[in-house]
C-alpha positions as CSV (number, residue, x, y, z in Angstrom):
1,M,0.0,0.2,0.1
2,L,1.4,3.3,-1.0
3,P,1.2,6.6,1.1
4,F,-1.3,9.3,0.3
5,F,0.2,11.7,-2.2
6,V,2.6,9.4,-3.4
7,E,0.3,7.3,-5.2
8,G,0.0,8.8,-8.9
9,L,2.1,11.5,-8.2
10,V,4.9,10.3,-10.7
11,G,3.6,11.4,-14.3
12,R,1.8,14.5,-13.3
13,K,2.6,17.7,-14.9
14,K,1.8,19.9,-11.7
15,V,0.8,19.4,-8.5
16,V,-0.4,22.0,-5.8
17,S,1.3,25.4,-6.5
18,L,4.6,25.7,-4.5
19,Q,4.6,29.5,-4.6
20,G,6.9,31.3,-2.4
21,G,10.3,29.6,-2.0
22,N,13.5,30.1,-3.2
23,K,13.0,33.8,-4.0
24,N,16.5,34.2,-5.6
25,K,15.5,31.5,-8.4
26,T,18.5,29.7,-8.2
27,M,17.9,26.3,-9.5
28,Y,18.9,24.1,-6.5
29,R,20.2,20.5,-7.6
30,V,19.7,18.0,-4.8
31,Y,20.2,14.3,-4.0
32,L,17.7,12.4,-1.7
33,D,19.3,9.0,-0.4
34,N,17.3,5.6,-0.4
35,C,16.4,6.4,3.4
36,C,14.8,9.7,2.6
37,F,12.8,7.7,-0.4
38,N,11.7,5.3,2.2
39,R,10.7,7.8,4.8
40,P,6.8,7.5,3.8
41,Y,7.0,3.6,4.4
42,D,7.9,4.2,8.0
43,D,5.6,4.6,11.0
44,Q,3.5,7.4,10.4
45,T,2.2,7.6,13.8
46,Q,5.6,9.2,15.1
47,P,5.4,13.1,14.7
48,K,9.0,13.4,13.7
49,I,8.6,10.8,10.7
50,S,5.3,12.0,9.7
51,F,6.6,15.7,9.4
52,E,10.0,14.6,7.6
53,T,7.8,12.5,5.1
54,Q,5.4,15.5,4.4
55,A,8.7,17.8,3.6
56,K,10.3,14.8,1.5
57,L,6.9,14.7,-0.5
58,F,6.8,18.6,-0.8
59,V,10.6,18.4,-2.3
60,Q,9.4,16.0,-4.8
61,G,6.6,18.5,-5.8
62,L,9.3,20.8,-6.0
63,V,11.1,18.4,-8.7
64,L,7.7,17.9,-10.2
65,Q,7.4,21.5,-11.1
66,N,11.0,21.8,-12.2
67,E,11.7,24.3,-9.5
68,V,14.6,22.0,-7.9
69,E,16.7,19.3,-10.1
70,L,16.9,15.8,-9.1
71,V,20.1,13.7,-9.1
72,W,20.2,9.8,-9.3
73,S,23.0,7.4,-9.0
74,Y,24.1,3.6,-9.7
75,I,24.3,3.6,-6.0
76,L,20.6,4.8,-5.3
77,K,19.5,2.2,-8.3
78,F,21.2,-0.7,-7.0
79,E,20.2,-0.2,-3.1
80,N,16.7,0.7,-4.1
81,S,16.7,-2.7,-6.4
82,R,17.2,-4.7,-3.4
83,N,14.1,-3.5,-1.8
84,I,12.2,-6.6,-1.0
85,F,9.1,-4.9,-1.4
86,G,8.0,-4.7,-5.0
87,A,5.6,-1.8,-4.7
88,K,7.8,0.5,-2.9
89,R,10.8,-0.6,-5.1
90,A,8.9,0.3,-8.1
91,S,7.2,3.6,-6.5
92,I,10.7,4.9,-6.0
93,A,12.4,3.8,-9.2
94,Q,9.9,6.3,-11.3
95,W,12.0,9.0,-9.9
96,E,15.1,8.3,-11.8
97,A,13.4,9.2,-15.3
98,L,12.4,12.6,-13.5
99,S,16.1,13.3,-12.7
100,S,18.1,15.7,-14.4
101,Q,21.3,13.8,-14.3
102,F,22.7,10.1,-13.3
103,V,26.0,9.5,-11.6
104,E,27.5,6.6,-12.7
105,A,30.0,4.4,-11.0
106,S,33.4,5.7,-11.5
107,A,37.2,5.9,-10.2
108,D,36.1,9.4,-9.0
109,T,33.3,8.2,-7.2
110,T,35.0,5.4,-5.6
111,A,38.1,7.4,-4.4
112,L,35.7,10.0,-2.9
113,A,33.5,7.5,-1.1
114,K,36.9,6.2,0.5
115,E,37.9,9.7,1.8
116,I,34.5,9.8,3.1
117,V,34.5,6.5,4.9
118,Q,37.5,7.7,7.0
119,T,35.1,10.1,8.5
120,G,33.0,7.2,10.1
121,I,30.4,7.1,7.3
122,K,29.4,3.7,6.1
123,E,30.3,2.4,2.7
124,F,27.0,2.7,0.8
125,D,26.2,6.1,2.8
126,A,29.8,7.1,1.6
127,L,28.7,6.4,-2.2
128,H,25.6,8.2,-2.2
129,L,27.5,11.3,-0.8
130,A,30.4,11.1,-3.4
131,C,27.5,10.7,-6.1
132,A,26.1,13.9,-4.7
133,I,29.2,15.9,-4.4
134,I,30.6,14.7,-8.0
135,A,27.1,15.5,-9.3
136,H,27.7,19.4,-7.8
137,C,24.7,18.9,-5.9
138,N,23.9,22.0,-3.6
139,F,22.2,19.5,-1.0
140,F,22.2,16.2,0.2
141,I,18.8,15.4,1.7
142,T,18.8,12.6,4.1
143,V,16.9,11.5,7.2
144,D,19.5,9.3,8.6
145,K,21.0,10.8,11.9
146,K,24.6,9.5,11.4
147,I,24.5,10.9,7.6
148,L,23.0,14.2,9.2
149,K,26.3,14.8,11.2
150,Y,28.6,14.6,8.2
151,N,30.1,17.9,7.2
152,D,31.8,18.9,4.3
153,K,32.4,22.3,2.5
154,R,31.4,20.6,-0.9
155,I,27.8,20.0,-0.2
156,I,24.9,20.8,2.5
157,V,23.5,17.6,4.2
158,C,20.1,18.2,5.7
159,N,16.7,16.3,6.3
160,P,13.9,17.5,4.2
161,I,12.4,19.8,7.1
162,Q,15.8,21.7,7.4
163,F,15.9,22.0,3.3
164,L,12.4,23.5,3.2
165,H,12.7,25.8,6.3
166,E,16.4,26.8,6.3
167,H,17.3,26.5,2.5
168,Y,14.4,26.7,0.3
169,Y,12.1,28.9,2.0
170,E,14.9,31.7,3.5
């Protein structure tokens, strides 16, 4: 069962008007990690999870309205392919078609990921971060507490609520 707002979201030309944000009209490039894409499938009775879900869905609405660019990667595709829940896997996979850039595996991503691992970040998470940095994303959006502590001058790591509150609607 898909959460409300997600079912049928992909393929729409427009969603509700999302006026008011990003007043400087900079086209932000964002990378949502696998944890973030799966947030709507977590226990929505917990307020924090529910708020993060709503913010994440709003960010996806911004992608649909071409207000932000979504970046996809080989590691996101691989990690999602391992999701044992077919409907969730298919729903998330549809977002690849809406991405503006696909980051392939390369020696550069691997080298950067190895550098990131040295800071205590897990390998898969480091690969996601490396792909986002290589793609020159402005923001890496996640709900993973450990990744949220990662600090790098090349990218802003934040949760979906922070992205909207502190960056998009600044």
